N, C-alpha and C positions, 0 to 999 in steps of 0.2 A: 498389319497387312490385311487387305480386304480380299474378297473373292475375285477370281478372274472374270473377265468379260466373256461374252458369248463368242464361240468359235463359228467360223463359216467357211463354206467352199464356194469358189467362183471359178468355173471352168478348169478344174483340176488343181487349183491353188487352195491353200488353207492358211488362215491367219489366226493367230492367238494373241490375246492381249491380257495383261495382268496389271492391276493397279497396286502401286506401292505407296503407302501412306507414311507420314512422319519419317521421311528419308534421312533427315539430318540426325535423327536419334538412333538409327540402326548401326550397331557396332560389329555385327557378324554377317556372314553370307546368308542370303535367303534363297530358297529354291521353289520353283513352280511345281505343281502336280505334274505327273507324267503327261506328255503331249503325244498324241497318236497321229501319224501320217499314213497309216494303213492299219489293218486289223492286227498285224503282228510286228509293227515298227513303232518304237516309242523313244521319246527324247525328254530332256529336262533342261530348263534354263536356270542359271545361277547368277544372281545379282550381288555384286560386292560394292558396298558404298565407298570404300577408300582403302588405301594401303598405308603401312607405316612409312615406307620410303617415298610415297607419292600421295599424300592425303588430299591433294587437290583434284584427283581423278576418281571416277567410278568405273568399275569393270563389269563386263557381261560375257557369259560363256554359254555355249550349247554343248550338252553331253548326250551321247547315245546310250540308251538303256538296252542291252542285248536281250533278245527274246530267247526262248529255250533252244531253238535250232541254232541260232548264232552262238550261244554259249557252248553248245555241244560241238560244233564243227569248226568254229573260228572263221566261218565264211560270212563276211559282211558285205559281199559284193552288191546286194540289192540297195545298199545305202549310197552306192556310187552314183546313182541316177538322181539323187536328191540335191537340190540347191536351195539356199535359204538366204534371207535378209533379216538381220536383227535391227531393231530401232528402239528409240526412246522418244516419247513425246509428252507434251503438256496436256493433261486431261481437260483443262478448262478451255483452251484455245484450239486443241487438236493439232497444233503445229509440232512438227518433228524437231527434236533437239539434235539427234544424231541418227544416222542410218548407214549400215555397212553390210557388205556381202560376207557370207560365211563360205570361204573357199578352202575346203579341207576334205581329204579322203579319210573318213572315219574308219578305224580299225581297232582290234583288241589292244594294240599297243598305243594307240592315240585316240581314245574314245571321246576326248573333249577338245573344243576349239573355241577361241574367243579373243577378247581384247582387254588387256590390262589397263589401257588408257582409252576407254571407250568415249567418255565425254567428261568435261570439267564440272566439278561440284558447284562452281559458281553459276552454272547454267540451270541448276535446280530451281524451279519456280518458287516464288515467295510463299505459296500455299503449301509447300513441302510435300507435294504429291507428284508422282510420276506414273506414266504407263510404260511398261516394258513390253515389247512385242516381237513377234517373229512371223515371217511369211515364207511358206514352203511352196516350191514348184513340184509338179508330178505327185501330188498328194491324193490319197483315196480315203478321205475322212468324211463321214456324214456330219450334218449340222447338229452340234450338241452344245450344251453349256455345262459348266462346272461350278457348283456353289460351295465346294469343300474348301476349307482354309488350307494354307500351306502346311505341310507336315512338320512335326517337331522331330528333329533328328537326334536329340540329346539322348545319350545312353545313360541309364542310372549308374551312379558311382559304385554301388554295391555289386552290380553285375560286372562292371569293369574290373573291380578288385578280385572277384571270383575267377575271372578268366586269366588275369595276370598271374595268379598262382599256378595256372596250368602251363604257362610258358616255360620251356626248358625244364620240364618236370619228367624225369625218367620213369616215374611210377605210372604215368598216364600216357606214355608215348610208345609208338611202335616203329619209329624211325630215328636213326642216329646220324647226324651230320658231323663229318670230320673236317674242320677248317684248319688245316695245317697243324694238326695235333691238338686243337681245342675242340672238344665234343659238345654239341648242342642237340637237344632232344625235342621231338615234336610228334604230333598226331597226324598221320597221313590223311585221315578223313577230313580234318579241318583244312589242311593245306590244299587238298584236291578241290574242296568247295570254294576256296577263296582265290585260287590261282589256277588257270587253265594250263599253265606250264607244268605245275606239279601234277595236275590231274593226268595229263598225257604221259608224263614220265613215270608216275607211280601205278597207273591203272593198265599198263601194258599195251597202250595204243601208240606209243612213241614212234615206232618204226612205220606205222601205217599212215599217220597224219601228224607230222611234227610241225609245231608252230614255227614261222619264220622268225629267226632271232640272230642278231649279229654275234651272239655268244652262246650258240646252241650247245647243250650239254651232250657229251658222247656217252650214252648210257652204257655201252659195252665196257667202258673204262671206269666210269665214275659211279655207277649204280650197281650195287651187289644185292641180289635178292635171295632170301633164304626161306624155304618152306617152313612154316611154323612147327611142323612135327619133327623137323630135323634139328631143332635147337637143343643145345646142351642146357643143363639146369642153370648155368651161369649167364645165359643170354636169352633175351626175350624179344629182340628187335627183328622185325620183318624186313626192314630195309636199312641199308647202310650206304650213305652217299658222301662222296668226297667233293668238297667245294674248295677250289684253289684260288679263285679270283677275288673273293671278298674277305674283308676282315671279320672276325667273329662278332665284334660289337655291331657292325652294320647288319649282319645276318640276324642277330638276336633282336635288334630293333624292328627289322622287317617282320619277324615272327610275332612280336608284340602287336604290330598293326594287324596282322592276319587274325589274331585271337581277339583283339579288343577294339579294333578300328581307331586306335589312338596312336599317335606318333609324336616324339619329342626330338626336335632338331637342336644340334649343338654346333655353334660356330667354331669351336676348337677342333682343328683337324686331327689332333691327337686322340680325340674321342671316337672318331670314325662314324659320326652320326650327323655329318653336315647335310645340308639340303642336296648337294651334289652326290654324296654317298648314297642317300636314300633314293634319289632320282635314278641313279645308275642301276641299283639293284631292283627297283620297281620296274624299270624298263626291261630288264632281262626276264623277269619272272611274270610279265604280263599282269601287273597289279595296277590297273588304271587309276583307281582312287588315290593310291599312295603316290603314284607318279604325278598326278595333278596337284596334290598338296605340296609335294616337294618343289614343283615348278612355281607355285605361288610363293613359297618361302624364298626361293631364289630371287624372285622379282621384288618381294617386300624388302630385301636387303640390297637391292641393286641401286647404285648411285653413281654420280659422275666420276668419283675417284676410283671406283673398282670395275666399272663396266668394261674397260679395255681388257683387263686381266680375265674377267669372266668370259668375255666373248672369245678371245684367242686361246685361253687356257682350257676351258671345259665346255662351254655352251656349243662350240662349233662341232662337237662330237654327235649332236643330235639335231636333225633338220628343223623340227618345229621350235625347239628351244633357241637355236641359233637365229632363226628368223625374227623372233620377238626381241631378243637382245640386240641384234643388229639394227633393228628399227629404232630402238632407244638410243643406240650409239650414234646413228646417223642424224637423228633429230637434234642431238646435242653435240654435234661434232666440233663446233667452234670452242666449246668449253672443255670437251674431253681431250682434245689434242694438246691442251696446256697442262694436263695432269701429269704427275710423276709416274703413275702407272703406265700411261700410254708412252711416255718418253722412254721408260725402261724397256718396253717391248720393242721399240724401234732400235734400241741399242743392242738387243739380244734376240733377234728374230729366229735364230736357229733353235732356241729353246721351245719354240712353238711350231710343231710339225705342219700345221695347216695355215701358217702365217700368210703365204703367198696367195692361197685360194681365198681367204677371208679378206685380205687387203684389196684384192681385185674387186670383190663385191662392194666393198666400202667405197672405192673410188668411182665405180659406176653409179652407185646410188647418190653420192654427193654431187656428181655432175648433173644428175637429173633434177 
C-alpha cells in the first residue's frame, strides 16, 4: 500500500485519493488514514478486496469517526449536510472503473455505509494497482497532503490474552449482569468507554439524554445502583443490571469484543453467537464497529439458497441491512425464486411478520 495522493479543495469540495498496490494479493481489509472535511469532522475509508461468498467483487465503505463532542452528546446532525461520491479508477489511464453516491444519514447506530459489490475484480487493471477515492460536498478542508502509510490495526496476541482474562472476572468487576439467572461480570469503566449506551446508563445521564433505541432499557426497573459504602462484606458490586432480551452467550461475546476488539461468529444457532445475534446486540448497545463486522459476516455467508430466508426472517428488522440484502435478492431474482428457501416462504408467509411489506418492495423493484 502506498501513500495517499494530495488532497485539494475546489469551491467547497474536497477530494481524496489513495493508491492501492498489489490488489490481487491483499487478503484483508485496508483502511485509509483519517479524512477531514472540517477541523472537527473526520472519516475513514475501508477497501475490501473480496468476500468468501462473492470473491468476484471488491467492496468499499465510508465510516464516520466521531469527534469528542459527537461522542459525548450523540449529536451527529452536522454530518447531515455532507454528501459524498466514492470511486475507483485506473492510475495509469485516470479512467474511472466505478463511481457511486453515498446516500446515508450517519449516526452512532449506523456510522458506516458503503457497497459490498462495488465493482468486479475482473475490472482490476493488469498492473494490479488501483486508486480509491472520495469527493465531499460542503467541505471546509485546507489543501494538505499525507505521506504516512496506512495504519496497522493488529493488536498483539499477548495483549489480547491479557484482556481476555479480565472478561467475566468478578475480582476486577464492579457491575454484575443477570441474564435470566446467569450472572456475568464486567468493569463499568471499560463498558462506558466502549459503548455510549452503557456510558449514559451507568454515569447517571440516562434520564437527561437517552440515546434513541428500539429496545431502550428502563433503568428504573433494570438497573439497581448501590452506594459503595452501603455494601455488605459479601458484596462489592456497584451496579446490578437485569438483561432479559439476550442469551448470556451473546452478551458474553459482546463483552469479549468490548475488552479485546475481537469477535468470533458461530453459524450454530444453539451457540447464540451467530452474526445476527451479534448484529442485534451491537445495534442495541451502540457498538458501531461490532455492528459493522457482524454485517460483513452476514454478507460473507449470503448466497442464493439462503437470501430469501435472511431477508424475510432477520434482515428486514433493520433498515440498512434490509436494503443491502434486498438489492442482492432483486439482482438475482430469477435464480432465487427457484430455490427451496424461497418456495418455503411462499408456502408459509404467516411465519414472517413483515412478509407483505417486503414482498411489495420486491415487486416494485423487479418491475423497475
